Each structure stands twice: as C-alpha cells, then as structure tokens.
C-alpha positions as CSV (number, residue, x, y, z in Angstrom):
1,M,-62.7,148.6,146.4
2,V,-63.0,146.9,143.0
3,D,-60.2,147.5,140.5
4,T,-62.0,149.1,137.5
5,L,-59.3,147.8,135.1
6,P,-58.6,144.4,136.5
7,F,-57.0,142.9,133.3
8,L,-55.1,145.9,132.0
9,P,-51.5,146.6,132.9
10,S,-51.0,149.5,135.4
11,S,-49.5,151.6,132.6
12,S,-52.4,150.9,130.2
13,K,-53.5,154.6,130.1
14,N,-50.4,155.4,128.1
15,V,-50.4,152.3,126.0
16,I,-51.6,152.5,122.4
17,L,-53.1,149.2,121.2
18,P,-54.4,148.3,117.8
19,V,-58.2,148.7,117.5
20,S,-60.8,148.2,114.8
21,Y,-60.6,151.5,112.9
22,S,-58.4,153.0,110.3
23,P,-56.8,156.2,111.7
24,L,-59.2,158.9,112.4
25,H,-58.9,161.6,109.8
26,D,-57.9,164.2,112.4
27,G,-56.1,161.9,114.7
28,T,-58.5,162.4,117.7
29,Q,-59.2,160.2,120.6
30,P,-62.7,159.3,121.7
31,D,-64.5,162.4,123.1
32,R,-66.0,161.8,126.4
33,R,-69.7,162.5,127.2
34,R,-70.4,162.6,130.9
35,R,-73.6,162.2,132.8
36,P,-74.1,164.3,136.0
37,T,-72.9,162.8,139.2
38,K,-76.5,163.0,140.6
39,G,-78.0,161.2,139.7
40,L,-104.1,130.1,128.7
41,V,-104.8,131.1,130.2
42,A,-104.4,128.5,127.6
43,V,-101.5,129.1,125.5
44,V,-100.6,126.6,122.9
45,C,-96.9,126.3,122.7
46,G,-93.9,124.4,121.9
47,L,-90.6,123.1,123.0
48,C,-88.4,123.6,120.0
49,M,-86.2,126.3,121.5
50,V,-82.9,125.2,122.1
51,A,-82.4,121.8,120.9
52,L,-85.6,120.6,119.9
53,M,-85.4,117.6,117.8
54,A,-87.5,115.0,116.5
55,A,-90.9,113.8,115.8
56,I,-92.1,110.9,113.7
57,I,-95.3,110.2,112.0
58,G,-96.7,107.6,109.7
59,S,-99.2,105.0,108.8
60,K,-100.3,102.2,111.1
61,I,-98.2,99.8,109.1
62,D,-95.1,102.0,109.5
63,R,-95.7,102.3,113.2
64,Q,-95.9,98.5,113.6
65,Q,-92.6,98.2,111.7
66,V,-90.9,100.4,114.3
67,L,-92.5,98.4,117.1
68,R,-91.4,95.1,115.6
69,H,-87.8,96.6,115.2
70,H,-87.9,97.3,118.9
71,H,-89.0,93.9,119.9
72,H,-86.5,92.3,117.7
73,D,-83.5,93.6,119.6
74,R,-85.0,95.5,122.3
75,D,-83.7,151.5,136.6
76,I,-84.0,157.9,136.3
77,T,-82.0,161.2,135.8
78,N,-81.1,163.1,132.7
79,G,-77.5,163.2,131.7
80,T,-75.7,166.3,130.4
81,L,-72.9,166.6,127.9
82,S,-69.5,168.0,128.1
83,S,-68.1,169.9,125.1
84,S,-69.2,168.2,121.9
85,S,-65.9,168.8,120.1
86,S,-64.4,165.6,119.0
87,S,-61.0,167.1,118.1
88,S,-59.7,168.3,121.5
89,S,-55.9,168.3,121.4
90,S,-55.8,167.0,125.0
91,S,-57.4,163.7,124.0
92,K,-55.6,162.4,121.0
93,T,-54.7,158.8,120.2
94,T,-53.9,156.8,117.1
95,L,-56.4,154.3,115.9
96,R,-55.4,151.8,113.4
97,E,-57.0,148.7,111.9
98,T,-55.9,145.2,112.9
99,P,-56.9,142.1,111.1
100,A,-59.7,140.1,112.6
101,T,-58.8,136.8,114.2
102,T,-60.1,133.8,112.3
103,T,-60.7,130.4,113.7
104,E,-61.3,127.0,112.3
105,K,-64.5,125.1,113.1
106,P,-64.3,121.3,113.5
107,L,-66.7,119.0,111.9
108,S,-70.2,118.6,113.5
109,R,-70.8,115.4,115.4
110,G,-73.6,114.8,113.0
111,V,-77.3,115.3,112.6
112,S,-78.1,112.4,114.8
113,A,-76.7,114.3,117.7
114,G,-79.5,116.8,117.4
115,V,-79.8,120.5,116.7
116,S,-78.4,121.5,120.0
117,E,-74.9,120.0,119.8
118,K,-71.9,122.2,120.3
119,T,-70.4,122.7,116.8
120,N,-68.0,125.5,117.8
121,R,-65.4,123.3,119.5
122,L,-62.7,125.9,118.8
123,V,-59.3,125.5,120.2
124,G,-57.1,128.2,118.8
125,A,-56.8,130.8,116.1
126,G,-54.6,128.5,114.1
127,G,-56.7,125.5,114.3
128,G,-56.4,122.4,116.5
129,N,-52.6,122.8,117.0
130,S,-52.8,126.2,118.6
131,P,-53.0,126.6,122.4
132,A,-56.3,127.6,124.0
133,F,-56.6,131.1,125.4
134,P,-55.7,131.1,129.1
135,W,-59.1,131.9,130.5
136,N,-59.2,132.6,134.3
137,N,-62.1,132.2,136.6
138,S,-62.7,135.9,136.8
139,M,-63.2,136.2,133.1
140,L,-65.4,133.1,132.8
141,S,-67.6,134.1,135.8
142,W,-68.2,137.5,134.1
143,Q,-69.7,135.8,131.1
144,R,-72.7,134.5,132.9
145,T,-75.7,136.7,132.1
146,A,-77.7,138.5,134.8
147,F,-81.2,138.8,133.3
148,H,-81.5,136.0,130.8
149,F,-82.7,132.5,131.5
150,Q,-80.1,129.8,131.7
151,P,-79.7,126.7,133.7
152,E,-77.9,126.6,137.1
153,K,-75.2,124.6,135.5
154,N,-74.3,122.3,132.6
155,W,-75.8,122.4,129.1
156,M,-79.2,123.5,128.0
157,N,-81.0,124.3,124.9
158,G,-90.5,125.4,124.7
159,P,-92.8,127.8,126.5
160,L,-96.3,127.4,127.9
161,F,-98.7,129.5,130.0
162,Y,-100.9,127.7,132.4
163,K,-102.9,128.7,135.5
164,G,-101.0,132.0,135.9
165,W,-97.5,130.6,135.2
166,Y,-95.3,130.6,132.2
167,H,-93.6,127.2,131.8
168,F,-90.4,126.6,130.0
169,F,-89.4,123.1,129.2
170,Y,-85.9,122.9,127.7
171,Q,-83.3,120.5,126.4
172,Y,-80.9,119.9,129.2
173,N,-77.8,117.8,130.0
174,P,-77.7,117.3,133.8
175,N,-74.3,115.7,133.5
176,G,-72.1,118.2,131.8
177,A,-71.7,121.5,129.9
178,V,-71.7,119.7,126.5
179,W,-74.3,118.1,124.3
180,G,-75.5,114.7,125.5
181,D,-77.7,112.8,128.0
182,I,-80.6,115.1,126.9
183,V,-83.6,115.3,129.3
184,W,-86.3,117.9,129.9
185,G,-85.4,120.7,132.3
186,H,-88.4,122.7,133.6
187,A,-88.7,126.3,135.0
188,V,-91.6,128.5,135.8
189,S,-92.2,132.3,135.9
190,R,-94.9,134.8,136.5
191,D,-93.4,137.4,134.2
192,L,-91.0,135.8,131.8
193,I,-88.1,137.5,133.6
194,H,-87.8,135.9,137.1
195,W,-87.6,132.1,137.0
196,L,-87.8,129.2,139.4
197,H,-86.0,126.0,138.5
198,L,-88.2,122.9,139.0
199,P,-87.3,119.2,139.1
200,L,-86.6,117.6,135.7
201,A,-89.9,117.0,133.9
202,M,-89.0,113.9,131.9
203,V,-86.0,111.7,131.5
204,A,-84.9,109.1,129.0
205,D,-86.2,106.0,130.6
206,Q,-88.1,104.1,127.8
207,W,-86.9,102.3,124.7
208,Y,-88.6,105.0,122.5
209,D,-86.6,107.8,124.1
210,E,-83.6,105.9,125.2
211,N,-81.2,108.2,123.2
212,G,-82.8,111.4,124.3
213,V,-86.0,113.2,125.3
214,W,-85.9,115.8,122.5
215,S,-88.2,118.5,121.2
216,G,-91.9,118.8,122.0
217,S,-95.0,121.0,121.8
218,A,-97.7,121.5,124.3
219,T,-101.4,122.1,123.5
220,I,-104.0,123.1,126.0
221,L,-107.4,121.9,125.1
222,P,-110.7,123.7,125.7
223,D,-111.4,121.7,128.8
224,D,-108.0,122.8,130.2
225,T,-106.4,119.4,129.5
226,I,-102.8,119.5,128.5
227,V,-101.2,117.2,126.0
228,M,-97.5,117.2,125.1
229,L,-96.1,115.7,122.0
230,Y,-92.4,115.2,122.2
231,T,-89.7,113.5,120.1
232,G,-87.8,110.6,121.4
233,S,-84.8,109.0,119.9
234,T,-85.2,105.3,120.2
235,N,-82.7,102.6,121.2
236,E,-82.1,102.4,117.4
237,S,-81.9,106.2,117.0
238,V,-85.2,106.3,115.1
239,Q,-87.0,109.6,115.7
240,V,-90.4,108.9,117.0
241,Q,-93.1,111.0,118.5
242,N,-94.6,110.3,121.9
243,L,-97.4,111.6,124.0
244,A,-97.2,112.7,127.7
245,Y,-99.6,114.3,130.2
246,P,-99.3,116.1,133.5
247,V,-100.0,113.7,136.4
248,D,-102.0,116.4,138.2
249,P,-103.6,118.9,135.9
250,S,-104.8,120.9,138.9
251,D,-101.1,121.6,139.8
252,P,-100.3,125.0,138.3
253,L,-96.6,124.1,138.4
254,L,-97.1,120.9,136.5
255,I,-94.2,119.2,138.3
256,K,-94.9,115.6,137.5
257,W,-95.5,114.1,134.0
258,E,-96.4,110.7,132.8
259,K,-95.8,109.1,129.4
260,Y,-98.6,107.5,127.4
261,S,-98.5,103.7,127.6
262,G,-99.1,103.4,123.8
263,N,-96.0,105.3,122.8
264,P,-94.8,105.9,120.2
265,V,-97.8,107.5,118.5
266,L,-96.1,108.6,115.3
267,V,-93.2,107.1,113.3
268,P,-91.5,108.2,110.0
269,P,-93.8,107.8,107.0
270,P,-92.7,106.0,103.8
271,G,-90.0,107.9,102.0
272,I,-88.8,109.8,105.1
273,H,-85.4,108.9,106.6
274,K,-85.6,107.7,110.2
275,K,-83.4,110.7,111.3
276,D,-85.1,113.3,109.1
277,F,-88.5,113.8,110.6
278,R,-88.9,115.9,113.8
279,D,-90.2,118.9,115.7
280,P,-94.0,119.0,115.7
281,T,-95.7,122.3,116.2
282,T,-98.4,123.2,118.7
283,A,-101.7,121.9,117.5
284,W,-104.4,124.2,116.2
285,L,-108.1,123.6,115.6
286,T,-109.6,123.4,112.1
287,S,-113.1,124.4,111.1
288,E,-114.0,120.7,111.2
289,G,-113.1,120.4,114.8
290,K,-109.9,118.4,114.2
291,W,-106.5,119.2,115.7
292,R,-103.7,119.9,113.2
293,I,-100.0,119.8,113.6
294,M,-97.0,120.5,111.3
295,V,-93.8,118.5,111.3
296,G,-90.4,119.3,109.6
297,S,-88.6,117.0,107.3
298,K,-86.8,116.9,103.9
299,I,-86.8,115.0,100.6
300,N,-83.4,115.0,99.2
301,K,-82.3,118.6,99.5
302,T,-85.8,120.1,99.6
303,G,-86.9,121.2,103.0
304,I,-90.5,120.4,103.7
305,S,-93.3,120.6,106.3
306,L,-96.0,118.0,106.5
307,V,-99.4,118.3,108.2
308,Y,-101.4,115.8,110.2
309,D,-104.9,115.9,111.6
310,T,-106.0,114.2,114.8
311,L,-109.0,114.0,117.1
312,D,-107.4,112.4,120.1
313,F,-103.6,113.0,119.7
314,K,-103.2,109.2,119.6
315,S,-104.2,108.5,116.0
316,Y,-103.2,110.7,113.1
317,E,-104.1,111.3,109.4
318,L,-101.4,112.5,107.1
319,L,-102.7,115.0,104.6
320,D,-101.8,114.6,100.9
321,G,-98.7,116.2,99.6
322,V,-96.7,118.7,101.7
323,F,-97.8,121.8,103.6
324,H,-94.9,123.7,102.0
325,G,-91.4,123.0,100.7
326,V,-88.5,124.9,99.3
327,P,-85.8,123.3,97.1
328,G,-82.2,123.5,98.3
329,T,-83.0,124.4,101.9
330,G,-82.2,121.0,103.4
331,M,-83.7,119.7,106.6
332,W,-86.4,121.8,108.2
333,E,-86.2,121.6,112.0
334,C,-88.2,123.3,114.7
335,V,-90.9,124.3,112.2
336,D,-93.5,126.9,113.4
337,F,-96.8,128.2,112.0
338,Y,-98.9,131.0,113.3
339,P,-101.3,133.9,112.2
340,V,-100.6,137.6,112.4
341,S,-103.1,140.4,112.2
342,E,-103.1,143.0,109.3
343,V,-105.2,145.4,111.4
344,S,-104.1,145.0,115.0
345,N,-100.9,144.7,117.0
346,E,-102.4,142.1,119.2
347,G,-101.4,138.5,118.8
348,L,-103.7,135.8,117.5
349,D,-104.5,132.3,118.6
350,T,-102.9,129.8,116.3
351,A,-106.3,128.7,115.0
352,A,-107.2,132.3,113.8
353,N,-108.0,132.6,110.0
354,G,-110.0,134.7,107.6
355,L,-110.1,138.4,106.6
356,G,-107.3,140.5,107.9
357,V,-105.2,137.5,108.9
358,R,-102.0,136.3,107.3
359,H,-99.9,133.4,108.3
360,V,-96.2,132.9,109.0
361,V,-94.2,129.7,108.3
362,K,-90.8,129.4,109.9
363,A,-88.1,126.8,109.8
364,S,-84.7,126.3,111.4
365,L,-82.3,125.1,108.7
366,D,-80.1,122.3,109.9
367,D,-77.7,123.1,107.0
368,D,-76.8,126.6,108.2
369,R,-78.3,126.8,111.7
370,H,-80.4,129.9,111.1
371,D,-84.1,130.6,111.5
372,Y,-86.0,131.8,108.4
373,Y,-89.6,132.9,108.0
374,A,-92.0,134.0,105.3
375,I,-95.5,135.5,105.3
376,G,-98.2,134.0,103.2
377,T,-101.7,132.6,102.8
378,Y,-103.0,129.4,104.5
379,D,-105.4,127.2,102.7
380,E,-107.1,125.2,105.5
381,K,-109.2,123.0,103.3
382,N,-106.3,121.6,101.3
383,G,-103.7,121.8,104.0
384,K,-101.4,124.1,102.1
385,W,-99.5,127.4,102.6
386,L,-98.2,129.7,99.9
387,P,-95.7,132.6,100.4
388,D,-96.7,136.1,99.3
389,N,-93.3,136.4,97.5
390,H,-91.5,133.3,96.3
391,K,-88.2,135.3,96.2
392,I,-88.2,135.6,100.0
393,D,-89.6,132.1,100.8
394,V,-88.7,130.1,103.8
395,G,-85.0,129.4,103.9
396,I,-84.0,131.8,101.1
397,G,-85.3,135.1,102.3
398,I,-85.7,136.8,105.7
399,R,-84.3,135.6,109.0
400,Y,-85.6,136.1,112.5
401,D,-82.1,137.1,113.6
402,Y,-78.8,137.6,111.7
403,G,-76.6,136.5,114.6
404,I,-76.7,133.5,116.9
405,F,-80.4,132.6,117.3
406,Y,-81.7,129.2,116.6
407,A,-84.4,126.6,117.2
408,S,-86.9,129.3,118.1
409,K,-90.5,128.8,119.0
410,S,-93.5,131.1,119.3
411,F,-96.6,130.7,121.4
412,Y,-99.8,132.7,121.9
413,D,-100.1,134.3,125.3
414,Q,-103.8,134.7,125.9
415,N,-103.1,136.4,129.2
416,K,-101.9,139.5,127.4
417,A,-103.1,138.8,123.8
418,R,-99.7,138.7,122.3
419,R,-97.5,136.2,120.4
420,I,-94.2,135.6,122.0
421,L,-91.1,134.3,120.3
422,W,-88.2,132.7,122.2
423,G,-84.9,131.6,120.7
424,W,-82.0,129.6,121.9
425,I,-78.6,131.4,122.1
426,S,-75.6,129.0,121.8
427,E,-72.1,129.6,122.9
428,S,-69.5,130.6,120.3
429,D,-66.4,130.1,122.5
430,S,-64.6,126.7,122.7
431,E,-66.1,123.6,124.2
432,L,-63.1,123.5,126.5
433,A,-64.1,126.9,128.0
434,D,-67.7,125.7,128.4
435,M,-66.5,122.8,130.5
436,K,-64.2,125.0,132.5
437,K,-67.0,127.4,133.4
438,G,-69.4,124.6,133.9
439,W,-72.4,125.8,131.8
440,A,-73.3,126.6,128.2
441,S,-76.0,128.4,126.3
442,L,-79.0,130.4,127.3
443,Q,-82.3,131.8,126.1
444,G,-82.7,135.2,124.5
445,I,-85.1,137.7,126.0
446,P,-88.6,136.7,124.9
447,R,-89.9,138.9,122.0
448,T,-93.3,140.0,120.9
449,V,-94.0,139.4,117.3
450,V,-96.4,141.4,115.1
451,L,-96.7,142.0,111.3
452,D,-94.9,145.1,110.0
453,K,-97.8,146.8,108.4
454,K,-95.6,149.4,106.7
455,T,-93.5,146.9,104.7
456,G,-96.0,144.0,104.7
457,T,-93.1,141.6,104.2
458,N,-91.4,141.8,107.6
459,L,-92.2,140.9,111.2
460,L,-91.4,143.3,114.0
461,Q,-89.7,141.7,117.0
462,W,-89.4,143.5,120.3
463,P,-88.3,142.6,123.8
464,V,-91.4,141.8,126.0
465,E,-92.5,144.8,128.1
466,E,-91.7,143.0,131.3
467,V,-87.9,143.4,130.8
468,E,-88.4,147.2,131.4
469,S,-89.1,146.3,135.1
470,L,-85.4,145.7,135.4
471,R,-84.5,149.3,134.4
472,L,-82.6,151.2,137.1
473,T,-81.0,154.7,136.7
474,S,-80.8,156.2,133.2
475,S,-78.5,158.6,131.4
476,E,-79.7,160.7,128.4
477,F,-77.6,162.2,125.7
478,K,-79.3,164.5,123.2
479,D,-78.2,165.6,119.8
480,V,-74.6,164.5,120.1
481,Q,-72.8,165.5,116.9
482,V,-70.3,162.9,115.9
483,K,-68.0,164.0,113.1
484,P,-66.5,161.7,110.5
485,G,-63.8,159.5,112.0
486,S,-64.8,160.3,115.6
487,V,-65.4,158.2,118.7
488,V,-67.3,159.7,121.7
489,S,-67.3,158.2,125.1
490,L,-70.7,158.0,126.9
491,D,-70.2,158.2,130.6
492,V,-72.8,155.8,132.1
493,G,-70.6,154.1,134.6
494,T,-70.1,150.3,134.3
495,A,-71.6,149.1,131.0
496,T,-72.1,145.4,131.6
497,Q,-75.9,145.4,132.0
498,L,-77.7,148.0,129.8
499,D,-80.8,148.7,127.9
500,I,-80.0,151.2,125.2
501,V,-82.4,153.2,122.9
502,A,-80.7,155.3,120.2
503,E,-81.6,157.4,117.2
504,F,-79.2,158.6,114.4
505,E,-79.6,161.4,111.9
506,V,-77.2,161.6,109.0
507,D,-76.2,164.9,107.4
508,K,-78.7,165.5,104.6
509,K,-76.1,167.0,102.3
510,A,-73.9,163.9,102.6
511,L,-77.0,161.8,101.8
512,E,-77.7,163.8,98.7
513,E,-74.1,163.5,97.5
514,T,-74.0,159.8,98.0
515,A,-77.3,159.4,96.1
516,K,-75.4,160.9,93.1
517,A,-72.4,158.5,93.4
518,N,-71.9,155.2,91.8
519,Y,-73.4,151.9,93.0
520,T,-71.6,150.3,95.9
521,E,-71.6,146.6,96.7
522,F,-71.7,145.9,100.4
523,S,-72.4,143.0,102.7
524,C,-71.9,143.0,106.5
525,S,-70.5,139.5,106.6
526,T,-68.0,139.9,103.8
527,S,-66.9,143.5,104.8
528,S,-64.0,144.5,107.0
529,G,-66.5,145.3,109.7
530,A,-66.6,148.7,111.4
531,A,-63.1,149.3,110.0
532,Q,-64.4,149.5,106.5
533,R,-65.0,153.2,105.9
534,G,-67.5,154.6,103.4
535,A,-69.1,158.0,102.7
536,L,-72.1,157.1,104.9
537,G,-70.9,154.5,107.4
538,P,-70.2,152.8,109.5
539,F,-71.8,154.7,112.5
540,G,-73.4,153.5,115.7
541,L,-72.3,152.3,119.1
542,L,-69.3,150.4,120.6
543,V,-70.5,148.2,123.4
544,L,-68.5,146.1,125.8
545,A,-65.4,148.2,125.0
546,D,-62.5,149.0,127.3
547,N,-61.1,152.6,127.7
548,I,-58.5,152.2,125.0
549,L,-60.7,150.3,122.7
550,S,-58.4,147.2,122.6
551,E,-61.7,145.3,122.8
552,Q,-65.0,146.5,121.4
553,T,-68.2,145.2,119.8
554,P,-69.5,147.7,117.2
555,V,-73.3,147.7,116.5
556,Y,-73.8,150.0,113.5
557,F,-75.5,151.2,110.4
558,Y,-73.9,151.4,106.9
559,I,-75.6,153.3,104.0
560,V,-74.7,152.8,100.4
561,K,-76.2,153.5,97.0
562,G,-77.9,150.3,95.8
563,S,-78.0,148.9,92.3
564,D,-81.5,150.4,91.8
565,G,-80.2,153.9,92.4
566,N,-81.7,154.3,95.8
567,L,-79.9,154.4,99.2
568,K,-79.7,151.1,101.0
569,T,-79.2,150.7,104.7
570,F,-77.4,147.8,106.4
571,F,-77.4,146.9,110.1
572,C,-74.4,145.0,111.4
573,T,-72.6,143.8,114.5
574,D,-68.8,143.3,114.3
575,Q,-67.4,140.7,116.7
576,S,-64.0,140.6,115.0
577,R,-62.4,142.8,117.7
578,S,-64.7,141.9,120.6
579,S,-62.0,139.9,122.4
580,V,-58.2,139.3,122.4
581,A,-58.9,135.7,123.0
582,N,-58.0,133.4,120.1
583,D,-60.5,130.6,120.6
584,V,-63.9,132.4,120.2
585,N,-66.0,133.1,117.1
586,K,-65.5,136.5,115.7
587,Q,-67.9,136.8,112.8
588,I,-69.4,140.0,111.4
589,Y,-73.2,139.7,111.4
590,G,-75.9,141.7,109.7
591,S,-78.2,142.3,106.8
592,F,-80.2,144.9,104.9
593,V,-82.8,146.7,107.0
594,P,-85.7,148.5,105.3
595,V,-85.8,152.2,106.2
596,L,-88.9,154.0,105.0
597,K,-89.3,157.6,104.0
598,D,-89.1,160.1,107.0
599,E,-88.0,157.3,109.4
600,K,-85.0,158.0,111.6
601,L,-82.5,155.3,112.0
602,S,-83.1,153.7,115.4
603,V,-81.8,150.8,117.5
604,R,-82.4,149.2,120.8
605,I,-79.7,147.1,122.4
606,L,-79.8,144.9,125.4
607,V,-76.3,144.2,126.9
608,D,-76.1,141.4,129.4
609,H,-72.5,140.4,130.0
610,S,-71.5,138.1,127.1
611,L,-74.8,138.6,125.3
612,V,-75.7,141.5,123.0
613,E,-79.2,141.7,121.5
614,S,-79.9,144.4,118.9
615,F,-83.2,145.5,117.3
616,A,-83.1,147.9,114.4
617,Q,-86.0,150.0,113.1
618,G,-88.5,148.7,115.6
619,G,-87.3,145.2,115.2
620,R,-87.4,144.7,111.5
621,T,-83.8,143.4,111.6
622,C,-82.4,141.8,114.7
623,I,-78.9,140.6,115.6
624,T,-77.9,138.5,118.6
625,S,-74.2,138.2,119.5
626,R,-72.2,136.2,122.0
627,V,-68.9,138.0,122.8
628,Y,-66.1,137.1,125.3
629,P,-64.0,140.1,126.2
630,T,-61.1,139.6,128.5
631,R,-60.5,143.3,129.4
632,A,-63.8,145.1,128.8
633,I,-65.4,143.3,131.7
634,Y,-66.7,144.2,135.2
635,G,-65.8,147.9,135.9
636,A,-63.7,148.2,132.8
637,A,-66.7,147.8,130.4
638,R,-67.5,151.1,128.6
639,I,-69.8,152.3,125.8
640,F,-69.0,154.8,123.0
641,T,-70.8,156.2,120.0
642,F,-68.8,156.4,116.9
643,N,-68.8,157.5,113.3
644,N,-66.3,156.0,111.0
645,A,-67.8,157.5,107.8
646,T,-65.6,159.6,105.6
647,E,-68.2,162.3,104.6
648,A,-71.2,162.5,106.9
649,T,-71.6,164.0,110.4
650,V,-74.1,161.9,112.4
651,T,-76.3,163.4,115.2
652,T,-77.0,160.8,117.9
653,S,-79.6,160.9,120.7
654,L,-79.6,158.1,123.3
655,K,-81.1,157.0,126.6
656,I,-79.3,154.3,128.5
657,W,-80.6,152.4,131.5
658,Q,-78.5,150.4,133.9
659,M,-80.3,147.0,134.3
660,N,-81.0,145.0,137.5
661,S,-80.5,141.3,137.7
662,A,-83.3,138.9,137.4
663,F,-84.1,136.3,140.2
664,I,-83.4,132.9,138.7
665,R,-83.2,130.4,141.5
666,P,-84.1,126.8,142.5
667,F,-87.7,126.1,143.6
668,H,-88.0,124.2,146.9
669,P,-90.9,121.8,147.5
670,D,-92.0,123.7,150.7
671,Q,-92.7,126.7,148.4
672,K,-95.4,124.8,146.5
673,K,-98.3,125.8,148.7
674,Q,-97.2,129.4,148.7
675,H,-97.1,129.5,144.8
676,S,-100.2,127.3,144.1
677,S,-102.6,130.3,143.9
C-alpha cells in the first residue's frame, strides 16, 4: 500500500505549520467536502516553440559576404457535500502568514546561447552560497508530467499537420538536461495528446548550422510539397536561414530530411546585427501569388518585424521599411502573424484577408521572456500592419500567458478548421535539479485561439478538445458557500492529475459596498499573494496542497475598485508557498481580466504534477505555473476552495475530473508500415 503522506512526519496531523494566509477571522480549519464513495491536410506551421532562434535575410551582396567569411576561416459520478458550515469547532487550526521565499537569479549566458537557455540556475534562497535543497528521487520523479509532451530525457524546447499526422519538431539537447548541442527532435501524433518519438530530424553537421540547428517554420505548398526554413548558427555564430526538404514526401511520418545544397538562403541585411535576426514565420500567399514571411529583429531598443517575399524559397525580396515595430521592446523573437475571424469561431488559413478578418501580430520579447500579442489591420499591398489600439501594442499590452510560457507558435489545422497555439514551458527550479532528474522543460497543452468578440481586444485561448479524452471519474460540488476567511477541502482523492472547471459568485451586497469605497491599487505580482486580504478577495482554489496546507498553490480572483470608479478583477497564481524547497522560483503571477456585465467568474485549471495551467473567463487571461512541492505529491496532493476576503461570501460550483496519462513513447521502425496509412 502506498503511504499517502510519504514526506510528512508521522505526527503531522497534530502539527501546525505556517501557511499562506493571515489567521482566519473565526479561527477555523478547512471544511471538508466529500464526494460519495461510489463512484493539411496542409497546415502551415512553425518551429519557434521552445527555443526557436534565428533566421537571417539579406541582399545578394550580404549573402556573399557571409559566404566569403566562411571560406576565409572555414474520466463520471456526481459528488455530494457534507455540512457546508465552515466554522465547525471540531476542525479548527491556526493559519498564519509566512514570508515568501525569495531567490536570486544568476546572469544569463547571453543572447547568443539562444532563447531556450536555462536562465534560472538557482542554487539556494540566499544566493550562490546557500546549499541546494536535498531533493530525493521520489520528489524528482513526481515532477514529470503525465499528459504533456516532453522528451524521454534531457533538454528540449514547431508544429505541422501532414497526411493525417501532427508533427512536432523541437529544439533538443540529446546530450544533457541543459541548454547546448541543439538539434531537432521530432515526434508525431494523431490527436495532439498521444505522441511517438521519432529519430532526430536534423543535426548540426554543416558550417552554416555548426553552432546549432535552431528555430524553423514549415510551409506546405498547394502541390503537397513541404519546405522548411530554419535558423542555423554558423561556425562564426552568425544567424543564417537555411532551407530543408523531406527526403520522401510520400512518407507521412517525414522521418528523413535533407538540407538544400545552396544554404544559407538568407543572411542579416545591412544595419542588422549578426545575432539579432531570427525566427521566420510560416509563409503565406499574397494576392500576387508570392509567398511572404516575417522575421523578428531589433534596431537599437526598438523591436521590429521585417517581411520578405519569395517565389521559390531560395531567393527573397526585402520589402521597404518594417512590417511593424514598437520602441523600447527590444529584440523580437519567435514572431507570429495570423488572421482571426470577426464572425466565426473557426480558424483561418494564414493567407485569409478581407472583410470580417483581423490580424494578430505576436512577439516573444528577449528582454523579459514573455509572449505579447496585439490585434490590428494588415495592409498587404504595402507590407504593413497597424494595431487597433497603440496603447496595447505588441510588447507593451496583452500577453498570451502571465506565467511561464514562451517562444510560442500557432498553426492552422485545416483538419478541424482551427488555429492552434503551442508554447514552451521552461523549468523554474535549479539547473542542478534538472541534471539530477535528467530532463528539463515541456510543452503546454495545445490551445485553440479565436477572437474574443465581446471585448474585441482579446484572444480566447482554450485547451484543445482532445484533452477531454483523458478525463476519467468526476466529482461535482454545487453551490458551496465559502465564508470570509474560510478554506474548504474538496474530496476528490489524489489531486495530482486533474481537469477543473469552476464558477464563483460573489455576494452582491459586498460588491455594492466595495463599489462605494475608495480606489484601491492592486497588482498580482507586487502583492503579498493569497495572503493579502481585501474586501473582495482573494478567493479561488488551492491546488497541489497537502492536508495541513504547508504547501499550496493558490489560483484566485481579486476584485478592487479601479481608478475609474468601476470594479476591476484580477486573476492570479501564487507560487510563493508552493514548496518548502529553497531553490525554486516562487513568483506571484497574474493580471487584470476583463469581466463583462452578467458574466460569472469562471476558471478552468489543468493540473499535471509540476505543471498548472489556468484559463480565466473562457481564456481571456491565462497563467501557466511550474511548481515543485516536496510534500503535496503523490497521494498527499489535495485540492481546496478558499475565500480569504474580509467582507464577501463566495458561492462556488465545481466539476473536477481525474485525468488519465497520455501515451508518449518511442517509435520503432517496424511500426512504420502499421502507421503509414
């Protein structure tokens, strides 16, 4: 039998440990809610996801300069609730706030190492002189996710649909769980959930990619031909763009690839630094029949994207000026460009334009390692794009995700007429821990992306429907009243792999009273997290928590009166008490989330061991977190709903599914015939 509390002392039930809240106003312990015992086609895509790096373009003269430089030196049952009282005298404990652990981050290895390097090489809470946390194999083994894609081992960091298979090419280090020796890993799936690892697609074996086979984008042409543009870092660390093709286009698994003999096809243009030009997008057709790509760069501190036209993917024409740029945003990596419909929830091919269509430009900012997007208008003729609102332009406005989510890439899935977004989720523990467990980083669950037609300024991101095939048994909790300062346990069994859908209603009288109060300044990241009590927050869920709440990750809403006199809602995730370990990142993430009239507050949360993905208000605001508990693992992991507000009672309704594991395994050559149809 498995010990359900493997890392707690035998007397832990009577131990009071500091947790994340101020004392509950009535001194109560978490109430417990128990369930009953019964129970594309051609998709144009890209490879920017997890460490996609560099592309280089330029005139014929510039290309020759680079060449000369080279030659010079060579799961369903309804749950029922026990008594809803949260003040039972038989279940009291004392909750008190403890300071969040802070850690120091060492300097980056540098831009030349690429977007995927491990920058969180934490050692201890006090900096480099503090001892690392004594992780054991049981703790580290638990961290590996069960239904997210990640490599079998070592370090990883885009997507493509071809002949019935989704292909994922990713940045991978076959030699270790740290950045370096980057080649292309390759995996295929029928459903974006279950994956087969294929042989490496490309390795660094030419002078033009000697220092790494970095980012790339695939384009499937009308005749079903595939072309792949990818960035190579040359023997002199110049970022150049190269062309590759599948050796056998009739092979649906695309196992073998060959590089174009005339590589590189693009080099940095005049005025662009040799290490500041990378990550070409998927190509799209213009009305003139030309293929167009966008590449990220910068001029001084202005992040920019440039556009090139081509007929054959070997010769390119740089359009005048820049496609778009935003001062002060720094280097734009992993740029993306795609249309969204104003009238439909279906995705659009990248070439779509005209009435009822708006366009998204996205960039990954090398300066802060976050992905920003904006919605605007595309001028095909002049090769320009303008944001609808300059105040929320690329890099200074809305982010895809307010947690750990970077180097994302979208692609159009013609098979289901949807646009899918995939992002790379890095580790936020120490590099030492990565090396000890033998792997690092993973991909988030693929998300569908549509325009939020209610706000007009947001995108709605939602886990692909295929993830629901992993749902097992469910527990349902309806109209749970959570009084101010209360924590209520939700009995769902082990809470390590979950799909959670929750709604929250705040007491109307408390809302009205707060609306009359003074303006309150609030920010998730600068607050004291879920310990900071206000009239209308925080309230939400505690995931990956142990029974005594010594470890917990709150995902919550916080409502304040804004400077304009209206109530303003924030959505946050608090990692500050997610682990007792001293060598992990414990930031508090979050942002404002638009909540429209008559909308209930809602959230969906996917919990998969050390990964927590949260989607508020249908996906208007998303937060991805990596957490590394030492006690709230295996059978000791629990889930609670809480309300740490001072004034409002919150009514919560939830449905929680246990999640199965995905099949992610090696592909064997003798399976090829079986999978070729």
